[in-house]
TORKOLVEX-872374 format. One record per atom (N, C-alpha, C, O): residue in one letter; atom name; y, x, z. Coordinates in nm, 2 decimals, padded with zeros to 4 digits. Example, Ala and Ser with C-alpha at 12.3 -4.5 7.8 and 13.67 -1.06 7.14 Angstrom:
BEGIN
(pt "a" "N" (-00.57 01.32 00.78));
(pt "a" "CA" (-00.45 01.23 00.78));
(pt "a" "C" (-00.33 01.32 00.78));
(pt "a" "O" (-00.33 01.42 00.85));
(pt "s" "N" (-00.22 01.28 00.71));
(pt "s" "CA" (-00.11 01.37 00.71));
(pt "s" "C" (00.00 01.29 00.79));
(pt "s" "O" (00.11 01.34 00.80));
! end
This chain:
BEGIN
(pt "x" "N" (14.76 -01.23 -04.36));
(pt "x" "CA" (14.80 -01.09 -04.37));
(pt "x" "C" (14.77 -01.06 -04.55));
(pt "x" "O" (14.65 -01.08 -04.58));
(pt "x" "N" (14.85 -01.02 -04.64));
(pt "x" "CA" (14.85 -01.00 -04.76));
(pt "x" "C" (14.84 -00.83 -04.77));
(pt "x" "O" (14.93 -00.76 -04.73));
(pt "x" "N" (14.73 -00.78 -04.85));
(pt "x" "CA" (14.74 -00.66 -04.87));
(pt "x" "C" (14.76 -00.64 -05.03));
(pt "x" "O" (14.75 -00.74 -05.11));
(pt "x" "N" (14.81 -00.51 -05.09));
(pt "x" "CA" (14.84 -00.50 -05.26));
(pt "x" "C" (14.72 -00.46 -05.30));
(pt "x" "O" (14.64 -00.44 -05.20));
(pt "x" "N" (14.66 -00.45 -05.42));
(pt "x" "CA" (14.54 -00.47 -05.46));
(pt "x" "C" (14.50 -00.31 -05.45));
(pt "x" "O" (14.39 -00.27 -05.47));
(pt "x" "N" (14.64 -00.19 -05.42));
(pt "x" "CA" (14.55 -00.05 -05.42));
(pt "x" "C" (14.51 -00.05 -05.28));
(pt "x" "O" (14.42 00.03 -05.25));
(pt "x" "N" (14.57 -00.13 -05.19));
(pt "x" "CA" (14.55 -00.09 -05.05));
(pt "x" "C" (14.38 -00.16 -05.01));
(pt "x" "O" (14.29 -00.11 -04.94));
(pt "x" "N" (14.38 -00.30 -05.09));
(pt "x" "CA" (14.22 -00.36 -05.06));
(pt "x" "C" (14.15 -00.27 -05.15));
(pt "x" "O" (14.04 -00.25 -05.09));
(pt "x" "N" (14.13 -00.18 -05.28));
(pt "x" "CA" (14.06 -00.12 -05.31));
(pt "x" "C" (14.00 00.02 -05.24));
(pt "x" "O" (13.89 00.08 -05.26));
(pt "x" "N" (14.11 00.06 -05.14));
(pt "x" "CA" (14.11 00.19 -05.06));
(pt "x" "C" (14.05 00.14 -04.96));
(pt "x" "O" (13.97 00.22 -04.91));
(pt "x" "N" (14.05 00.01 -04.89));
(pt "x" "CA" (14.00 -00.06 -04.77));
(pt "x" "C" (13.82 -00.05 -04.81));
(pt "x" "O" (13.74 00.02 -04.75));
(pt "x" "N" (13.80 -00.13 -04.91));
(pt "x" "CA" (13.69 -00.18 -04.97));
(pt "x" "C" (13.60 -00.01 -04.97));
(pt "x" "O" (13.49 00.01 -04.91));
(pt "x" "N" (13.65 00.07 -05.05));
(pt "x" "CA" (13.64 00.20 -05.06));
(pt "x" "C" (13.56 00.30 -04.92));
(pt "x" "O" (13.46 00.37 -04.92));
(pt "x" "N" (13.64 00.26 -04.84));
(pt "x" "CA" (13.65 00.31 -04.71));
(pt "x" "C" (13.52 00.24 -04.66));
(pt "x" "O" (13.42 00.31 -04.63));
(pt "x" "N" (13.51 00.13 -04.64));
(pt "x" "CA" (13.39 00.05 -04.60));
(pt "x" "C" (13.26 00.05 -04.67));
(pt "x" "O" (13.17 00.00 -04.62));
(pt "x" "N" (13.25 00.12 -04.81));
(pt "x" "CA" (13.09 00.15 -04.86));
(pt "x" "C" (13.10 00.29 -04.84));
(pt "x" "O" (12.99 00.33 -04.81));
(pt "x" "N" (13.19 00.39 -04.85));
(pt "x" "CA" (13.14 00.50 -04.78));
(pt "x" "C" (13.10 00.52 -04.62));
(pt "x" "O" (13.01 00.60 -04.58));
(pt "x" "N" (13.15 00.44 -04.55));
(pt "x" "CA" (13.12 00.44 -04.39));
(pt "x" "C" (12.98 00.38 -04.41));
(pt "x" "O" (12.89 00.45 -04.35));
(pt "x" "N" (12.94 00.27 -04.47));
(pt "x" "CA" (12.81 00.21 -04.49));
(pt "x" "C" (12.71 00.31 -04.53));
(pt "x" "O" (12.60 00.32 -04.48));
(pt "x" "N" (12.75 00.38 -04.64));
(pt "x" "CA" (12.62 00.46 -04.69));
(pt "x" "C" (12.60 00.57 -04.64));
(pt "x" "O" (12.49 00.63 -04.65));
(pt "x" "N" (12.74 00.65 -04.54));
(pt "x" "CA" (12.70 00.73 -04.45));
(pt "x" "C" (12.61 00.70 -04.36));
(pt "x" "O" (12.54 00.79 -04.32));
(pt "x" "N" (12.58 00.53 -04.30));
(pt "x" "CA" (12.51 00.50 -04.16));
(pt "x" "C" (12.37 00.49 -04.24));
(pt "x" "O" (12.27 00.50 -04.17));
(pt "x" "N" (12.37 00.47 -04.37));
(pt "x" "CA" (12.24 00.45 -04.39));
(pt "x" "C" (12.17 00.57 -04.45));
(pt "x" "O" (12.07 00.55 -04.51));
(pt "x" "N" (12.23 00.67 -04.44));
(pt "x" "CA" (12.17 00.79 -04.45));
(pt "x" "C" (12.15 00.84 -04.34));
(pt "x" "O" (12.05 00.90 -04.33));
(pt "x" "N" (12.23 00.83 -04.25));
(pt "x" "CA" (12.19 00.87 -04.12));
(pt "x" "C" (12.07 00.78 -04.05));
(pt "x" "O" (12.01 00.84 -03.96));
(pt "x" "N" (12.06 00.67 -04.08));
(pt "x" "CA" (11.94 00.59 -04.08));
(pt "x" "C" (11.81 00.64 -04.14));
(pt "x" "O" (11.71 00.66 -04.08));
(pt "x" "N" (11.82 00.66 -04.27));
(pt "x" "CA" (11.70 00.71 -04.32));
(pt "x" "C" (11.66 00.86 -04.30));
(pt "x" "O" (11.55 00.90 -04.30));
(pt "x" "N" (11.77 00.94 -04.27));
(pt "x" "CA" (11.71 01.12 -04.20));
(pt "x" "C" (11.62 01.07 -04.06));
(pt "x" "O" (11.52 01.13 -04.02));
(pt "x" "N" (11.70 00.95 -03.98));
(pt "x" "CA" (11.64 01.00 -03.82));
(pt "x" "C" (11.46 00.91 -03.87));
(pt "x" "O" (11.35 00.95 -03.82));
(pt "x" "N" (11.49 00.81 -03.97));
(pt "x" "CA" (11.36 00.70 -04.01));
(pt "x" "C" (11.21 00.83 -04.04));
(pt "x" "O" (11.09 00.80 -04.03));
(pt "x" "N" (11.26 00.92 -04.07));
(pt "x" "CA" (11.18 01.04 -04.12));
(pt "x" "C" (11.13 01.07 -04.00));
(pt "x" "O" (11.01 01.06 -03.99));
(pt "x" "N" (11.19 01.11 -03.89));
(pt "x" "CA" (11.18 01.19 -03.78));
(pt "x" "C" (11.09 01.07 -03.70));
(pt "x" "O" (11.03 01.12 -03.61));
(pt "x" "N" (11.08 00.96 -03.71));
(pt "x" "CA" (11.02 00.89 -03.61));
(pt "x" "C" (10.87 00.90 -03.61));
(pt "x" "O" (10.81 00.90 -03.71));
(pt "x" "N" (10.81 00.91 -03.46));
(pt "x" "CA" (10.68 00.90 -03.47));
(pt "x" "C" (10.59 00.79 -03.52));
(pt "x" "O" (10.63 00.67 -03.52));
(pt "x" "N" (10.45 00.84 -03.57));
(pt "x" "CA" (10.38 00.74 -03.64));
(pt "x" "C" (10.31 00.70 -03.52));
(pt "x" "O" (10.29 00.77 -03.43));
(pt "x" "N" (10.27 00.56 -03.53));
(pt "x" "CA" (10.17 00.47 -03.41));
(pt "x" "C" (10.07 00.51 -03.47));
(pt "x" "O" (10.06 00.54 -03.58));
(pt "x" "N" (09.96 00.48 -03.35));
(pt "x" "CA" (09.83 00.49 -03.39));
(pt "x" "C" (09.74 00.36 -03.35));
(pt "x" "O" (09.78 00.32 -03.23));
(pt "x" "N" (09.65 00.30 -03.41));
(pt "x" "CA" (09.58 00.19 -03.40));
(pt "x" "C" (09.40 00.24 -03.40));
(pt "x" "O" (09.35 00.29 -03.50));
(pt "x" "N" (09.33 00.22 -03.31));
(pt "x" "CA" (09.20 00.22 -03.28));
(pt "x" "C" (09.12 00.11 -03.29));
(pt "x" "O" (09.14 00.02 -03.21));
(pt "x" "N" (09.02 00.09 -03.40));
(pt "x" "CA" (08.91 -00.02 -03.39));
(pt "x" "C" (08.79 00.01 -03.39));
(pt "x" "O" (08.74 00.10 -03.45));
(pt "x" "N" (08.73 -00.08 -03.31));
(pt "x" "CA" (08.62 -00.04 -03.31));
(pt "x" "C" (08.52 -00.16 -03.33));
(pt "x" "O" (08.53 -00.28 -03.28));
(pt "x" "N" (08.37 -00.11 -03.45));
(pt "x" "CA" (08.34 -00.22 -03.53));
(pt "x" "C" (08.17 -00.23 -03.50));
(pt "x" "O" (08.11 -00.19 -03.60));
(pt "x" "N" (08.09 -00.27 -03.42));
(pt "x" "CA" (08.12 -00.41 -03.34));
(pt "x" "C" (08.21 -00.39 -03.22));
(pt "x" "O" (08.24 -00.28 -03.20));
(pt "x" "N" (08.27 -00.48 -03.15));
(pt "x" "CA" (08.35 -00.46 -03.01));
(pt "x" "C" (08.24 -00.49 -02.92));
(pt "x" "O" (08.24 -00.44 -02.81));
(pt "x" "N" (08.15 -00.57 -02.95));
(pt "x" "CA" (08.03 -00.66 -02.86));
(pt "x" "C" (07.91 -00.64 -02.95));
(pt "x" "O" (07.92 -00.67 -03.07));
(pt "x" "N" (07.78 -00.57 -02.88));
(pt "x" "CA" (07.66 -00.60 -02.90));
(pt "x" "C" (07.56 -00.58 -02.81));
(pt "x" "O" (07.59 -00.61 -02.70));
(pt "x" "N" (07.42 -00.54 -02.84));
(pt "x" "CA" (07.32 -00.53 -02.77));
(pt "x" "C" (07.26 -00.35 -02.80));
(pt "x" "O" (07.25 -00.30 -02.91));
(pt "x" "N" (07.25 -00.30 -02.68));
(pt "x" "CA" (07.22 -00.18 -02.67));
(pt "x" "C" (07.03 -00.17 -02.75));
(pt "x" "O" (06.93 -00.25 -02.75));
(pt "x" "N" (07.04 -00.04 -02.81));
(pt "x" "CA" (07.14 00.06 -02.85));
(pt "x" "C" (07.23 00.02 -02.95));
(pt "x" "O" (07.17 -00.03 -03.05));
(pt "x" "N" (07.33 00.04 -02.96));
(pt "x" "CA" (07.47 00.00 -03.01));
(pt "x" "C" (07.53 00.10 -03.10));
(pt "x" "O" (07.61 00.18 -03.04));
(pt "x" "N" (07.52 00.10 -03.22));
(pt "x" "CA" (07.60 00.20 -03.30));
(pt "x" "C" (07.75 00.12 -03.34));
(pt "x" "O" (07.76 00.02 -03.41));
(pt "x" "N" (07.86 00.20 -03.28));
(pt "x" "CA" (08.01 00.16 -03.29));
(pt "x" "C" (08.06 00.27 -03.41));
(pt "x" "O" (08.03 00.39 -03.42));
(pt "x" "N" (08.13 00.18 -03.48));
(pt "x" "CA" (08.19 00.26 -03.60));
(pt "x" "C" (08.35 00.22 -03.57));
(pt "x" "O" (08.41 00.12 -03.56));
(pt "x" "N" (08.41 00.38 -03.55));
(pt "x" "CA" (08.53 00.37 -03.51));
(pt "x" "C" (08.63 00.40 -03.64));
(pt "x" "O" (08.60 00.47 -03.74));
(pt "x" "N" (08.75 00.34 -03.62));
(pt "x" "CA" (08.83 00.36 -03.72));
(pt "x" "C" (08.99 00.38 -03.66));
(pt "x" "O" (09.02 00.29 -03.58));
(pt "x" "N" (09.07 00.47 -03.67));
(pt "x" "CA" (09.21 00.53 -03.63));
(pt "x" "C" (09.30 00.54 -03.74));
(pt "x" "O" (09.30 00.64 -03.81));
(pt "x" "N" (09.40 00.42 -03.76));
(pt "x" "CA" (09.48 00.43 -03.87));
(pt "x" "C" (09.63 00.49 -03.81));
(pt "x" "O" (09.67 00.42 -03.72));
(pt "x" "N" (09.68 00.57 -03.85));
(pt "x" "CA" (09.81 00.65 -03.83));
(pt "x" "C" (09.90 00.55 -03.93));
(pt "x" "O" (09.89 00.55 -04.05));
(pt "x" "N" (09.99 00.48 -03.86));
(pt "x" "CA" (10.05 00.39 -03.92));
(pt "x" "C" (10.24 00.41 -03.91));
(pt "x" "O" (10.30 00.43 -03.80));
(pt "x" "N" (10.30 00.41 -04.00));
(pt "x" "CA" (10.46 00.42 -04.03));
(pt "x" "C" (10.47 00.57 -04.02));
(pt "x" "O" (10.39 00.65 -04.05));
(pt "x" "N" (10.60 00.59 -03.97));
(pt "x" "CA" (10.64 00.76 -03.93));
(pt "x" "C" (10.66 00.83 -04.06));
(pt "x" "O" (10.66 00.74 -04.15));
(pt "x" "N" (10.67 00.97 -04.10));
(pt "x" "CA" (10.71 01.02 -04.19));
(pt "x" "C" (10.56 01.09 -04.22));
(pt "x" "O" (10.48 01.13 -04.13));
(pt "x" "N" (10.53 01.09 -04.36));
(pt "x" "CA" (10.38 01.20 -04.37));
(pt "x" "C" (10.41 01.36 -04.33));
(pt "x" "O" (10.32 01.44 -04.32));
(pt "x" "N" (10.51 01.39 -04.32));
(pt "x" "CA" (10.54 01.53 -04.26));
(pt "x" "C" (10.55 01.56 -04.09));
(pt "x" "O" (10.59 01.66 -04.04));
(pt "x" "N" (10.52 01.46 -04.05));
(pt "x" "CA" (10.56 01.46 -03.86));
(pt "x" "C" (10.47 01.56 -03.84));
(pt "x" "O" (10.36 01.56 -03.87));
(pt "x" "N" (10.55 01.66 -03.76));
(pt "x" "CA" (10.50 01.80 -03.72));
(pt "x" "C" (10.37 01.79 -03.62));
(pt "x" "O" (10.27 01.85 -03.60));
(pt "x" "N" (10.44 01.68 -03.56));
(pt "x" "CA" (10.32 01.69 -03.41));
(pt "x" "C" (10.22 01.66 -03.41));
(pt "x" "O" (10.14 01.67 -03.33));
(pt "x" "N" (10.21 01.59 -03.57));
(pt "x" "CA" (10.06 01.55 -03.59));
(pt "x" "C" (10.00 01.60 -03.75));
(pt "x" "O" (09.91 01.55 -03.82));
(pt "x" "N" (10.08 01.68 -03.77));
(pt "x" "CA" (10.02 01.80 -03.84));
(pt "x" "C" (09.91 01.87 -03.79));
(pt "x" "O" (09.94 01.93 -03.68));
(pt "x" "N" (09.77 01.89 -03.85));
(pt "x" "CA" (09.69 01.97 -03.82));
(pt "x" "C" (09.64 01.96 -03.64));
(pt "x" "O" (09.60 02.05 -03.57));
(pt "x" "N" (09.65 01.86 -03.61));
(pt "x" "CA" (09.62 01.82 -03.44));
(pt "x" "C" (09.46 01.83 -03.44));
(pt "x" "O" (09.39 01.82 -03.54));
(pt "x" "N" (09.43 01.86 -03.31));
(pt "x" "CA" (09.28 01.86 -03.31));
(pt "x" "C" (09.24 01.70 -03.27));
(pt "x" "O" (09.34 01.63 -03.24));
(pt "x" "N" (09.14 01.65 -03.27));
(pt "x" "CA" (09.11 01.56 -03.26));
(pt "x" "C" (09.01 01.53 -03.15));
(pt "x" "O" (08.90 01.57 -03.17));
(pt "x" "N" (09.04 01.45 -03.03));
(pt "x" "CA" (08.93 01.43 -02.90));
(pt "x" "C" (08.90 01.27 -02.87));
(pt "x" "O" (08.99 01.19 -02.82));
(pt "x" "N" (08.75 01.24 -02.89));
(pt "x" "CA" (08.72 01.12 -02.86));
(pt "x" "C" (08.64 01.11 -02.72));
(pt "x" "O" (08.53 01.17 -02.71));
(pt "x" "N" (08.69 01.04 -02.61));
(pt "x" "CA" (08.64 01.01 -02.50));
(pt "x" "C" (08.56 00.88 -02.51));
(pt "x" "O" (08.64 00.78 -02.50));
(pt "x" "N" (08.46 00.86 -02.51));
(pt "x" "CA" (08.36 00.74 -02.53));
(pt "x" "C" (08.35 00.67 -02.39));
(pt "x" "O" (08.33 00.55 -02.39));
(pt "x" "N" (08.37 00.71 -02.31));
(pt "x" "CA" (08.38 00.62 -02.19));
(pt "x" "C" (08.23 00.64 -02.13));
(pt "x" "O" (08.21 00.58 -02.03));
(pt "x" "N" (08.15 00.71 -02.17));
(pt "x" "CA" (08.01 00.70 -02.12));
(pt "x" "C" (07.98 00.84 -02.06));
(pt "x" "O" (07.86 00.88 -02.03));
(pt "x" "N" (08.08 00.91 -02.04));
(pt "x" "CA" (08.03 01.01 -01.94));
(pt "x" "C" (08.03 01.16 -02.12));
(pt "x" "O" (08.00 01.28 -02.11));
(pt "x" "N" (08.05 01.11 -02.21));
(pt "x" "CA" (08.08 01.22 -02.33));
(pt "x" "C" (08.19 01.25 -02.40));
(pt "x" "O" (08.26 01.15 -02.40));
(pt "x" "N" (08.22 01.31 -02.43));
(pt "x" "CA" (08.36 01.35 -02.53));
(pt "x" "C" (08.31 01.43 -02.65));
(pt "x" "O" (08.20 01.49 -02.64));
(pt "x" "N" (08.37 01.44 -02.76));
(pt "x" "CA" (08.40 01.52 -02.88));
(pt "x" "C" (08.51 01.57 -02.92));
(pt "x" "O" (08.62 01.53 -02.89));
(pt "x" "N" (08.50 01.66 -02.98));
(pt "x" "CA" (08.67 01.71 -02.98));
(pt "x" "C" (08.60 01.81 -03.14));
(pt "x" "O" (08.49 01.86 -03.15));
(pt "x" "N" (08.74 01.81 -03.27));
(pt "x" "CA" (08.71 01.88 -03.35));
(pt "x" "C" (08.85 01.92 -03.38));
(pt "x" "O" (08.94 01.85 -03.34));
(pt "x" "N" (08.89 02.04 -03.45));
(pt "x" "CA" (09.00 02.06 -03.50));
(pt "x" "C" (08.98 02.11 -03.67));
(pt "x" "O" (08.86 02.13 -03.72));
(pt "x" "N" (09.09 02.13 -03.74));
(pt "x" "CA" (09.10 02.19 -03.88));
(pt "x" "C" (09.14 02.31 -03.88));
(pt "x" "O" (09.20 02.34 -03.78));
(pt "x" "N" (09.13 02.40 -03.96));
(pt "x" "CA" (09.18 02.52 -04.02));
(pt "x" "C" (09.29 02.48 -04.12));
(pt "x" "O" (09.26 02.44 -04.23));
(pt "x" "N" (09.42 02.50 -04.09));
(pt "x" "CA" (09.53 02.42 -04.20));
(pt "x" "C" (09.63 02.56 -04.23));
(pt "x" "O" (09.65 02.67 -04.16));
(pt "x" "N" (09.68 02.52 -04.34));
(pt "x" "CA" (09.80 02.62 -04.36));
(pt "x" "C" (09.90 02.55 -04.28));
(pt "x" "O" (09.92 02.44 -04.25));
(pt "x" "N" (09.99 02.68 -04.26));
(pt "x" "CA" (10.13 02.67 -04.19));
(pt "x" "C" (10.22 02.53 -04.23));
(pt "x" "O" (10.24 02.48 -04.34));
(pt "x" "N" (10.25 02.50 -04.11));
(pt "x" "CA" (10.33 02.39 -04.12));
(pt "x" "C" (10.45 02.41 -04.24));
(pt "x" "O" (10.50 02.53 -04.24));
(pt "x" "N" (10.49 02.33 -04.32));
(pt "x" "CA" (10.60 02.31 -04.39));
(pt "x" "C" (10.67 02.19 -04.41));
(pt "x" "O" (10.63 02.12 -04.50));
(pt "x" "N" (10.80 02.15 -04.34));
(pt "x" "CA" (10.88 02.04 -04.36));
(pt "x" "C" (10.88 01.97 -04.50));
(pt "x" "O" (10.90 02.05 -04.59));
(pt "x" "N" (10.88 01.85 -04.54));
(pt "x" "CA" (10.89 01.83 -04.63));
(pt "x" "C" (10.77 01.86 -04.75));
(pt "x" "O" (10.78 01.81 -04.86));
(pt "x" "N" (10.66 01.96 -04.69));
(pt "x" "CA" (10.55 01.96 -04.80));
(pt "x" "C" (10.45 01.92 -04.72));
(pt "x" "O" (10.37 01.84 -04.76));
(pt "x" "N" (10.42 01.98 -04.59));
(pt "x" "CA" (10.28 01.92 -04.53));
(pt "x" "C" (10.26 01.79 -04.50));
(pt "x" "O" (10.35 01.71 -04.48));
(pt "x" "N" (10.13 01.76 -04.50));
(pt "x" "CA" (10.13 01.61 -04.50));
(pt "x" "C" (10.01 01.57 -04.37));
(pt "x" "O" (09.89 01.60 -04.36));
(pt "x" "N" (10.09 01.49 -04.29));
(pt "x" "CA" (09.92 01.44 -04.20));
(pt "x" "C" (09.82 01.35 -04.26));
(pt "x" "O" (09.83 01.29 -04.36));
(pt "x" "N" (09.72 01.36 -04.17));
(pt "x" "CA" (09.59 01.27 -04.19));
(pt "x" "C" (09.66 01.14 -04.14));
(pt "x" "O" (09.74 01.13 -04.04));
(pt "x" "N" (09.61 01.04 -04.24));
(pt "x" "CA" (09.64 00.89 -04.17));
(pt "x" "C" (09.53 00.81 -04.14));
(pt "x" "O" (09.54 00.68 -04.14));
(pt "x" "N" (09.38 00.89 -04.12));
(pt "x" "CA" (09.30 00.80 -04.10));
(pt "x" "C" (09.15 00.89 -04.10));
(pt "x" "O" (09.09 00.96 -04.18));
(pt "x" "N" (09.12 00.83 -03.95));
(pt "x" "CA" (09.01 00.89 -03.87));
(pt "x" "C" (08.89 00.81 -03.87));
(pt "x" "O" (08.91 00.70 -03.82));
(pt "x" "N" (08.77 00.85 -03.90));
(pt "x" "CA" (08.67 00.78 -03.87));
(pt "x" "C" (08.54 00.85 -03.81));
(pt "x" "O" (08.53 00.97 -03.84));
(pt "x" "N" (08.46 00.80 -03.74));
(pt "x" "CA" (08.32 00.83 -03.67));
(pt "x" "C" (08.27 00.71 -03.64));
(pt "x" "O" (08.32 00.60 -03.66));
(pt "x" "N" (08.14 00.77 -03.58));
(pt "x" "CA" (08.05 00.61 -03.53));
(pt "x" "C" (07.98 00.69 -03.36));
(pt "x" "O" (08.00 00.81 -03.33));
(pt "x" "N" (07.93 00.63 -03.30));
(pt "x" "CA" (07.90 00.68 -03.16));
(pt "x" "C" (07.80 00.55 -03.12));
(pt "x" "O" (07.84 00.43 -03.14));
(pt "x" "N" (07.66 00.60 -03.05));
(pt "x" "CA" (07.57 00.52 -03.03));
(pt "x" "C" (07.54 00.51 -02.87));
(pt "x" "O" (07.50 00.60 -02.80));
(pt "x" "N" (07.58 00.37 -02.81));
(pt "x" "CA" (07.58 00.34 -02.64));
(pt "x" "C" (07.42 00.29 -02.65));
(pt "x" "O" (07.38 00.19 -02.71));
(pt "x" "N" (07.36 00.37 -02.58));
(pt "x" "CA" (07.24 00.35 -02.55));
(pt "x" "C" (07.21 00.23 -02.38));
(pt "x" "O" (07.11 00.16 -02.36));
(pt "x" "N" (07.33 00.25 -02.32));
(pt "x" "CA" (07.29 00.16 -02.18));
(pt "x" "C" (07.42 00.09 -02.18));
(pt "x" "O" (07.53 00.13 -02.22));
(pt "x" "N" (07.36 -00.04 -02.12));
(pt "x" "CA" (07.47 -00.17 -02.13));
(pt "x" "C" (07.56 -00.14 -02.06));
(pt "x" "O" (07.54 -00.06 -01.97));
(pt "x" "N" (07.69 -00.20 -02.07));
(pt "x" "CA" (07.84 -00.16 -01.97));
(pt "x" "C" (07.93 -00.21 -02.07));
(pt "x" "O" (07.92 -00.26 -02.18));
(pt "x" "N" (08.02 -00.18 -02.00));
(pt "x" "CA" (08.15 -00.23 -02.07));
(pt "x" "C" (08.26 -00.07 -02.06));
(pt "x" "O" (08.27 -00.01 -01.96));
(pt "x" "N" (08.31 -00.02 -02.19));
(pt "x" "CA" (08.32 00.11 -02.20));
(pt "x" "C" (08.45 00.10 -02.28));
(pt "x" "O" (08.48 00.02 -02.37));
(pt "x" "N" (08.55 00.21 -02.24));
(pt "x" "CA" (08.69 00.21 -02.30));
(pt "x" "C" (08.70 00.34 -02.37));
(pt "x" "O" (08.70 00.44 -02.30));
(pt "x" "N" (08.70 00.37 -02.51));
(pt "x" "CA" (08.72 00.45 -02.61));
(pt "x" "C" (08.85 00.51 -02.60));
(pt "x" "O" (08.94 00.43 -02.59));
(pt "x" "N" (08.87 00.64 -02.60));
(pt "x" "CA" (08.99 00.69 -02.63));
(pt "x" "C" (08.97 00.81 -02.74));
(pt "x" "O" (08.88 00.90 -02.76));
(pt "x" "N" (09.14 00.77 -02.80));
(pt "x" "CA" (09.12 00.88 -02.88));
(pt "x" "C" (09.26 00.95 -02.89));
(pt "x" "O" (09.36 00.88 -02.87));
(pt "x" "N" (09.26 01.10 -02.91));
(pt "x" "CA" (09.36 01.17 -02.87));
(pt "x" "C" (09.39 01.28 -03.00));
(pt "x" "O" (09.30 01.33 -03.07));
(pt "x" "N" (09.52 01.29 -03.02));
(pt "x" "CA" (09.60 01.39 -03.10));
(pt "x" "C" (09.65 01.46 -03.03));
(pt "x" "O" (09.74 01.43 -02.96));
(pt "x" "N" (09.58 01.63 -03.05));
(pt "x" "CA" (09.64 01.76 -02.95));
(pt "x" "C" (09.71 01.83 -03.03));
(pt "x" "O" (09.65 01.86 -03.14));
(pt "x" "N" (09.84 01.89 -03.00));
(pt "x" "CA" (09.86 02.01 -03.04));
(pt "x" "C" (09.81 02.10 -02.90));
(pt "x" "O" (09.86 02.08 -02.79));
(pt "x" "N" (09.70 02.22 -02.92));
(pt "x" "CA" (09.69 02.29 -02.82));
(pt "x" "C" (09.63 02.20 -02.72));
(pt "x" "O" (09.53 02.13 -02.74));
(pt "x" "N" (09.70 02.23 -02.59));
(pt "x" "CA" (09.63 02.09 -02.49));
(pt "x" "C" (09.73 01.99 -02.48));
(pt "x" "O" (09.71 01.90 -02.39));
(pt "x" "N" (09.84 01.97 -02.55));
(pt "x" "CA" (09.96 01.87 -02.54));
(pt "x" "C" (09.88 01.76 -02.62));
(pt "x" "O" (09.84 01.78 -02.73));
(pt "x" "N" (09.87 01.64 -02.57));
(pt "x" "CA" (09.85 01.51 -02.62));
(pt "x" "C" (09.98 01.47 -02.69));
(pt "x" "O" (10.07 01.45 -02.61));
(pt "x" "N" (10.00 01.46 -02.83));
(pt "x" "CA" (10.10 01.41 -02.92));
(pt "x" "C" (10.07 01.28 -02.96));
(pt "x" "O" (10.17 01.21 -02.98));
(pt "x" "N" (09.95 01.20 -02.96));
(pt "x" "CA" (09.95 01.08 -03.01));
(pt "x" "C" (09.80 01.00 -02.93));
(pt "x" "O" (09.71 01.07 -02.88));
(pt "x" "N" (09.80 00.88 -02.92));
(pt "x" "CA" (09.67 00.83 -02.82));
(pt "x" "C" (09.67 00.70 -02.85));
(pt "x" "O" (09.78 00.64 -02.88));
(pt "x" "N" (09.54 00.64 -02.86));
(pt "x" "CA" (09.49 00.52 -02.88));
(pt "x" "C" (09.36 00.44 -02.83));
(pt "x" "O" (09.26 00.51 -02.85));
(pt "x" "N" (09.33 00.35 -02.77));
(pt "x" "CA" (09.20 00.32 -02.68));
(pt "x" "C" (09.14 00.23 -02.76));
(pt "x" "O" (09.19 00.21 -02.87));
(pt "x" "N" (09.02 00.15 -02.71));
(pt "x" "CA" (08.96 00.03 -02.75));
(pt "x" "C" (08.84 00.02 -02.62));
(pt "x" "O" (08.81 00.09 -02.53));
(pt "x" "N" (08.81 -00.12 -02.66));
(pt "x" "CA" (08.70 -00.14 -02.57));
(pt "x" "C" (08.60 -00.19 -02.65));
(pt "x" "O" (08.62 -00.25 -02.76));
(pt "x" "N" (08.44 -00.14 -02.57));
(pt "x" "CA" (08.34 -00.19 -02.65));
(pt "x" "C" (08.24 -00.23 -02.52));
(pt "x" "O" (08.21 -00.16 -02.42));
(pt "x" "N" (08.20 -00.38 -02.55));
(pt "x" "CA" (08.07 -00.42 -02.42));
(pt "x" "C" (07.96 -00.42 -02.51));
(pt "x" "O" (07.94 -00.46 -02.62));
(pt "x" "N" (07.87 -00.34 -02.41));
(pt "x" "CA" (07.72 -00.32 -02.45));
(pt "x" "C" (07.65 -00.39 -02.36));
(pt "x" "O" (07.66 -00.36 -02.24));
(pt "x" "N" (07.58 -00.50 -02.41));
(pt "x" "CA" (07.48 -00.59 -02.33));
(pt "x" "C" (07.34 -00.53 -02.37));
(pt "x" "O" (07.31 -00.48 -02.48));
(pt "x" "N" (07.23 -00.55 -02.24));
(pt "x" "CA" (07.12 -00.53 -02.25));
(pt "x" "C" (07.04 -00.56 -02.38));
(pt "x" "O" (07.05 -00.67 -02.43));
(pt "x" "N" (06.95 -00.46 -02.43));
(pt "x" "CA" (06.92 -00.53 -02.55));
(pt "x" "C" (06.74 -00.49 -02.53));
(pt "x" "O" (06.68 -00.47 -02.42));
(pt "x" "N" (06.69 -00.50 -02.66));
(pt "x" "CA" (06.57 -00.52 -02.65));
(pt "x" "C" (06.49 -00.37 -02.65));
(pt "x" "O" (06.37 -00.36 -02.65));
(pt "x" "N" (06.57 -00.29 -02.66));
(pt "x" "CA" (06.48 -00.14 -02.63));
(pt "x" "C" (06.46 -00.10 -02.75));
(pt "x" "O" (06.41 00.01 -02.74));
(pt "x" "N" (06.46 -00.14 -02.89));
(pt "x" "CA" (06.44 -00.10 -03.00));
(pt "x" "C" (06.56 -00.01 -03.03));
(pt "x" "O" (06.67 -00.03 -02.99));
(pt "x" "N" (06.51 00.11 -03.12));
(pt "x" "CA" (06.59 00.18 -03.17));
(pt "x" "C" (06.64 00.17 -03.29));
(pt "x" "O" (06.63 00.05 -03.34));
(pt "x" "N" (06.68 00.26 -03.37));
(pt "x" "CA" (06.78 00.24 -03.50));
(pt "x" "C" (06.66 00.27 -03.62));
(pt "x" "O" (06.57 00.34 -03.59));
(pt "x" "N" (06.66 00.21 -03.73));
(pt "x" "CA" (06.58 00.26 -03.82));
(pt "x" "C" (06.60 00.33 -03.93));
(pt "x" "O" (06.51 00.37 -04.00));
! end
């Protein structure tokens, strides 16, 4: 089937326009994607008392993802203890407010056992993001940290 040069240009222009609209829509949807959380415990195995360093990275998503902005942080250590903290932040502004991308802390396990650590980001009482990791503590010499 043969097309005139003018018809071919019209078809090409229409395809380019449709493609760019699809890309703009995808870019807009990408900005609304929920970031993911990854929790790393270092070291994951050791002898008691074991000081574990924990790092949570917030990956992907937009820098102004509303649910993660100024969220409170909850750590459930798996040993019957929990920690929680929150920040005082400016009101959220789309396109201007930025989420925190890294959370770090330490915890000491004094008893042997297998522990599952949970990290939660919360808005009021609603969990908006979570991650977990396992730590194995073996019986140690009983010596403390210096």
